[in-house]
Structure formats: structure tokens, C-alpha cells
C-alpha positions as CSV (number, residue, x, y, z in Angstrom):
1,M,23.3,-0.9,11.7
2,S,26.8,-1.8,13.0
3,K,27.2,-3.9,16.1
4,E,28.2,-2.1,19.3
5,L,29.8,-3.4,22.4
6,V,28.4,-2.6,25.9
7,F,30.7,-2.8,28.9
8,G,31.3,-1.5,32.4
9,H,34.6,-0.5,34.0
10,Q,37.9,-2.3,34.4
11,S,38.2,-4.7,37.4
12,P,34.4,-5.2,37.1
13,D,32.2,-5.6,40.1
14,T,28.7,-7.1,40.0
15,D,27.0,-3.9,38.8
16,A,29.5,-3.3,35.9
17,I,28.8,-6.8,34.5
18,V,25.1,-6.8,35.2
19,A,24.5,-3.3,33.9
20,A,26.2,-4.2,30.7
21,K,23.9,-7.2,30.3
22,A,20.8,-5.3,31.2
23,F,21.5,-2.3,29.0
24,S,22.5,-4.5,26.1
25,Y,19.2,-6.5,26.4
26,L,17.2,-3.2,26.5
27,E,19.0,-1.7,23.5
28,N,18.5,-4.9,21.5
29,K,14.8,-4.9,22.3
30,L,14.7,-1.3,21.0
31,G,16.3,-2.3,17.7
32,A,20.0,-2.0,18.3
33,D,22.6,-4.7,17.7
34,T,24.8,-4.9,20.8
35,E,26.8,-7.4,22.8
36,A,27.5,-7.2,26.5
37,V,31.2,-7.8,27.3
38,A,33.5,-7.2,30.2
39,L,36.9,-5.6,30.9
40,G,37.9,-8.4,33.3
41,E,36.8,-11.7,34.8
42,P,33.9,-11.7,37.3
43,N,34.9,-11.5,41.0
44,E,33.8,-14.2,43.4
45,E,30.6,-12.3,44.4
46,T,29.6,-11.8,40.7
47,Q,30.3,-15.4,39.9
48,F,28.0,-16.4,42.7
49,V,25.3,-14.2,41.2
50,L,25.8,-15.6,37.7
51,N,25.8,-19.2,39.0
52,H,22.7,-18.6,41.1
53,F,20.7,-17.4,38.1
54,N,22.3,-19.8,35.6
55,E,23.7,-16.9,33.6
56,P,26.9,-17.2,31.5
57,A,29.7,-14.7,32.2
58,P,30.3,-12.2,29.4
59,R,33.4,-12.6,27.3
60,V,36.4,-10.5,28.3
61,I,37.9,-8.0,25.8
62,E,41.1,-6.0,26.0
63,K,40.4,-3.7,23.1
64,A,37.3,-2.6,21.3
65,A,38.5,-1.0,18.1
66,P,39.5,-4.3,16.4
67,E,35.8,-5.3,16.6
68,V,33.6,-2.3,16.5
69,D,33.5,1.4,15.6
70,S,31.4,2.5,18.6
71,V,30.6,1.4,22.1
72,M,28.2,2.0,25.0
73,L,29.5,2.6,28.5
74,V,27.7,1.6,31.7
75,D,28.7,2.2,35.3
76,H,31.6,4.5,34.4
77,N,32.7,7.4,32.2
78,E,36.3,8.2,33.2
79,P,38.6,7.2,30.4
80,Q,41.2,5.6,32.7
81,Q,38.6,3.2,34.0
82,S,37.5,2.2,30.5
83,V,38.8,-0.1,27.7
84,S,42.4,0.6,26.9
85,D,41.6,1.9,23.4
86,I,38.6,4.0,24.3
87,A,40.1,7.0,22.3
88,D,39.9,4.9,19.1
89,V,36.2,4.3,19.2
90,T,33.0,6.4,19.3
91,V,31.1,6.4,22.5
92,S,27.4,6.4,21.5
93,H,25.8,5.9,25.0
94,V,26.7,6.3,28.6
95,V,24.5,5.2,31.5
96,D,26.1,5.9,34.9
97,H,25.7,6.9,38.5
98,H,29.1,8.3,39.2
99,R,30.8,11.7,39.0
100,I,31.7,12.9,35.4
101,A,35.4,13.5,35.0
102,G,37.8,13.7,32.1
103,F,35.0,12.7,29.7
104,N,34.4,14.3,26.3
105,T,33.3,13.3,22.9
106,A,33.5,14.6,19.3
107,Q,29.9,13.7,18.6
108,P,26.6,14.0,20.4
109,L,25.6,11.0,22.4
110,F,22.9,9.5,24.7
111,Y,24.0,10.3,28.2
112,R,22.0,9.3,31.3
113,A,23.4,9.8,34.7
114,E,21.6,9.9,38.0
115,P,22.8,10.1,41.6
116,L,21.4,6.7,42.6
117,G,22.9,3.9,44.5
118,C,23.5,1.7,41.4
119,C,23.7,1.9,37.7
120,S,21.3,-1.0,37.4
121,T,18.7,1.2,39.1
122,V,19.1,3.8,36.4
123,I,18.7,1.1,33.8
124,Y,15.5,-0.2,35.5
125,K,14.1,3.3,35.0
126,L,15.0,3.1,31.3
127,F,13.1,-0.2,31.0
128,K,10.0,1.4,32.5
129,E,10.3,4.5,30.4
130,N,10.5,2.4,27.2
131,N,7.8,-0.1,28.3
132,V,10.1,-3.1,28.0
133,E,9.4,-6.0,30.3
134,I,12.2,-7.2,32.5
135,P,12.5,-11.0,32.4
136,A,12.7,-12.8,35.8
137,K,16.3,-13.9,35.4
138,L,17.5,-10.4,34.4
139,A,15.5,-9.0,37.3
140,G,17.4,-11.3,39.6
141,L,20.7,-10.1,38.2
142,M,19.8,-6.4,38.4
143,L,18.5,-7.0,42.0
144,S,21.9,-8.5,42.8
145,A,23.8,-5.5,41.4
146,I,21.8,-3.1,43.5
147,I,22.3,-5.2,46.6
148,S,26.1,-5.3,45.8
149,D,26.4,-1.5,45.3
150,T,24.3,-0.5,48.3
151,L,25.5,-3.3,50.6
152,L,22.0,-4.6,51.0
153,L,20.6,-1.0,51.1
154,K,22.8,0.0,54.0
155,S,25.2,2.2,52.1
156,P,24.8,6.0,52.3
157,T,24.5,6.0,48.5
158,T,21.1,4.2,48.9
159,T,18.1,6.2,47.8
160,E,14.4,5.7,48.2
161,T,14.4,4.8,44.5
162,D,16.9,2.0,45.0
163,V,14.8,0.6,47.8
164,A,11.6,0.6,45.7
165,V,13.4,-0.9,42.7
166,V,14.9,-3.7,44.8
167,K,11.4,-4.6,46.1
168,D,10.0,-4.6,42.6
169,L,12.9,-6.7,41.1
170,A,12.7,-9.1,44.0
171,N,9.0,-9.6,43.2
172,I,9.7,-10.2,39.5
173,A,12.5,-12.6,40.3
174,D,10.6,-14.3,43.1
175,V,13.6,-13.8,45.5
176,D,13.7,-13.0,49.3
177,Y,16.1,-10.2,48.8
178,E,17.3,-9.9,52.4
179,T,18.2,-13.6,52.8
180,Y,19.6,-13.9,49.3
181,G,21.4,-10.6,49.6
182,L,23.3,-11.5,52.7
183,E,24.3,-14.9,51.2
184,M,25.5,-13.1,48.1
185,L,27.6,-10.5,49.9
186,K,29.2,-13.1,52.1
187,A,30.1,-15.1,48.9
188,G,32.4,-12.1,48.0
189,T,34.3,-12.2,51.3
190,N,36.2,-15.4,50.9
191,L,39.7,-13.9,51.3
192,A,41.8,-16.8,52.4
193,S,41.9,-18.5,48.9
194,K,43.2,-15.3,47.1
195,S,46.5,-13.5,47.0
196,E,46.7,-9.9,48.1
197,T,47.2,-8.8,44.4
198,E,44.1,-10.7,43.4
199,L,42.1,-9.1,46.2
200,I,43.2,-5.5,45.4
201,D,42.6,-6.0,41.7
202,A,39.1,-7.5,42.1
203,D,37.4,-4.1,42.8
204,A,39.6,-1.1,42.1
205,K,39.3,2.2,40.2
206,S,41.8,4.9,39.3
207,F,41.2,8.6,39.8
208,E,43.1,11.6,38.5
209,L,43.2,14.0,41.4
210,N,45.0,17.3,40.7
211,G,47.9,15.6,38.9
212,S,48.1,12.5,41.0
213,T,46.9,9.1,40.0
214,V,45.1,7.5,42.9
215,R,44.1,3.9,42.8
216,V,41.3,3.0,45.3
217,A,40.6,-0.7,45.9
218,Q,37.8,-2.0,48.1
219,V,38.0,-5.4,49.9
220,N,34.8,-6.6,51.6
221,T,35.0,-8.8,54.6
222,V,33.1,-10.1,57.6
223,D,36.1,-9.7,59.8
224,L,38.5,-6.8,59.4
225,A,41.2,-8.6,61.4
226,E,41.4,-11.0,58.5
227,V,42.6,-8.2,56.3
228,L,44.7,-6.3,58.9
229,D,46.6,-9.5,59.7
230,R,47.8,-9.4,56.1
231,Q,48.6,-5.7,56.0
232,A,52.3,-6.1,55.2
233,A,51.5,-8.3,52.3
234,F,48.8,-6.0,51.1
235,E,51.2,-3.0,51.3
236,A,53.8,-5.0,49.3
237,A,51.2,-5.8,46.6
238,A,50.1,-2.2,46.4
239,K,53.7,-1.0,46.1
240,D,54.2,-3.3,43.2
241,E,51.1,-2.1,41.5
242,N,52.2,1.5,42.0
243,A,55.6,0.7,40.3
244,A,54.1,-1.3,37.5
245,N,51.3,1.1,36.6
246,G,52.5,4.5,37.6
247,Y,50.1,5.1,40.4
248,D,51.2,7.7,42.9
249,L,49.0,6.5,45.7
250,F,47.2,3.2,46.4
251,L,44.4,3.1,48.9
252,I,42.9,-0.2,50.1
253,L,39.5,0.3,51.7
254,A,38.8,-2.8,53.8
255,T,35.1,-2.8,54.7
256,N,33.2,-5.0,57.2
257,I,29.9,-5.6,55.4
258,L,28.2,-6.6,58.7
259,D,28.8,-3.5,60.8
260,S,29.6,-1.0,58.0
261,N,33.0,0.0,59.3
262,S,36.3,0.3,57.3
263,E,40.0,0.5,57.7
264,L,42.0,2.4,55.0
265,I,45.5,1.2,54.2
266,V,47.6,3.8,52.4
267,V,50.6,3.1,50.2
268,G,52.6,5.7,48.3
269,A,52.5,9.5,48.3
270,P,51.3,12.2,48.9
271,T,49.7,11.1,52.1
272,A,48.9,14.6,53.5
273,P,45.7,15.0,51.4
274,V,44.5,11.6,52.7
275,E,44.9,12.7,56.3
276,A,43.2,16.0,55.4
277,A,40.3,14.3,53.7
278,F,39.4,12.3,56.7
279,G,40.7,14.6,59.5
280,K,42.9,11.9,61.0
281,K,46.6,11.1,61.2
282,L,48.0,7.9,59.6
283,E,49.1,5.3,62.1
284,N,51.0,2.3,60.8
285,N,49.9,3.5,57.3
286,R,46.3,3.1,58.3
287,L,43.2,5.1,59.1
288,N,40.2,3.8,61.0
289,L,37.0,5.0,59.2
290,P,33.9,4.0,61.2
291,G,30.7,4.2,59.1
292,V,32.6,4.5,55.8
293,V,31.5,2.0,53.2
294,S,31.1,3.9,49.9
295,R,34.1,4.7,47.7
296,K,31.9,6.8,45.5
297,K,30.3,8.9,48.2
298,Q,32.5,8.8,51.3
299,V,36.0,8.4,49.9
300,V,36.5,9.9,46.5
301,P,34.7,13.3,47.2
302,P,36.7,14.2,50.3
303,L,39.9,13.1,48.6
304,T,39.1,15.2,45.6
305,D,38.5,18.3,47.8
306,A,41.7,17.6,49.8
307,F,43.9,17.2,46.6
308,N,42.4,20.4,45.2
309,A,42.8,22.4,48.3
């Protein structure tokens, strides 16, 4: 049996890295030969998680084909979010919780996607279905991923399943998930030490929307003013990213994790679909989005509808 690599999306967040580790562990227990890798370095929140549970960061790869013939994808399926040479390898497995877009394969594969708050929640279910025990450390990592993706169960993407799984994983890991979760989320909001480019690259995904390439970055904070005071610099960084990577539009969703409100900074064109998506006019290249915290559920779907209108 040939080795396979398991990885999440580019600009990995906590779930992308943890889901790769969790699914790789499960597959190996079931007889596969896999290695969890990453398509980028851990962000500050993820590094906090790895340090807390004394877990090494996965090695970072730029291409998969020089190493393996086939790969397993977690927490994504869209090709532009995946490894650069995804077209040169066979995708044997996908475990995800996002929309399916632009994805096709030449061969049958294992595909598991559920509309849950986190990919690690889906993987938890796979552990249970296969009667594989989750070790305490891995439970802590998976718990962290769900807390991250659901903003401590406050995001509208949160389901009853996510809540139940968080409680079970917290019990296995022996963690007070509310106290730990807030500490973990705050660890990812240290913005002062990073450049604007680093901040918008830390958690960003590209979407093909009716012929336009739209990059959506999310920057979590405990004080939106800290981001808005740097708006001009964020816009300059996004403009450079557009020019360098061929993005038509760069959206920066700055989210206050304490009150679940966001500001959207818009750089590029077209802007009309953005205004239509949220029913507001841009002011100073910005939209106020109270209650919006989820890129997956509250940003990408209305944008998709507006671009296709």
C-alpha cells in the first residue's frame, strides 16, 4: 500500500491542521499508511493549541506529486484552496463541511461531507462509526478545532451535534472547554506584532464566483478599532495581493470574537455584488455587519447569490 498525504486547505486554520492529524490517525488505525501535512505554517491560535497539548506542528509541503500518487483532503474540496499540484495526484478521500464547488475526480473516492460547524466534528463521527478510541491529546486538539470554527459555539454554523461533541471531547481531554476556549481564541487576536499582509494571509480562502476570483480573509480581534485604525495599510496589502495573485476582489472580514460583530473591508472590483449581498452601500470601502461571524454561512452564500444574479 502506497503512502498518502492528508492535508487541509492553504492558509491553514486550526481545523485544517487538526482535521488532517485526526483523520490521518484514524486512517492509520484502520490500516492505511498516511502522514498529516500542512499547506502553510500554523497561525498564532493554532500554535497556541499545539503548544498547549504538546503536539508538534505538521511539516509544510508546497507540492504533493513529488512524494505520493494520491492524497486525502480534509476541511476543503475546492481546487484553488488545495495544494498547487492537486491536478497531478489522485484524491482518494475527502472529509469536509463546506460547499462543494469545482471538484471532480476521474476515479471513485470516499467522500464524507456534512453541514456541521467543523470538519473535526465530522471526523469525530467517523471515529465512533469505526469504533476507534480517541486519545486524550487528540481529543483536546479536536475540541480546539471545533471551538475555533464555531467561535466557542456562538457561530450560526454551530449545530447540536457540535455542542454534544465538544462536551464529549472536553471530557476525554479533561478540559474546561469554556475557560480554555476563550483563552485559545484570544491567543489568535494578537494583531500588533504582525504586518497587515501576515494578518490577511493567516486565514484566507479564494472563491470562484461567476468568473471573478474573490479572496476572503478573516481577522479575529477583541477590539475592531484595532483593525480599523490600520484600514489604509490593510487596503494597501490587499491591493498588492490582488496584483500578485490575480484576485479581482479582496474582502477582509474583521470579527470581534467577544460580541460577534464584524466590519468588512472591500478592495478591488466589482463591488456592486458585495453591496447587493448585504443590502448596504459601501462607505469608506467598508460595510458594518452586526452579527456576522461566519465566512462559510454568512458571507460566501450571499456573495455567491449576488454574483450569480
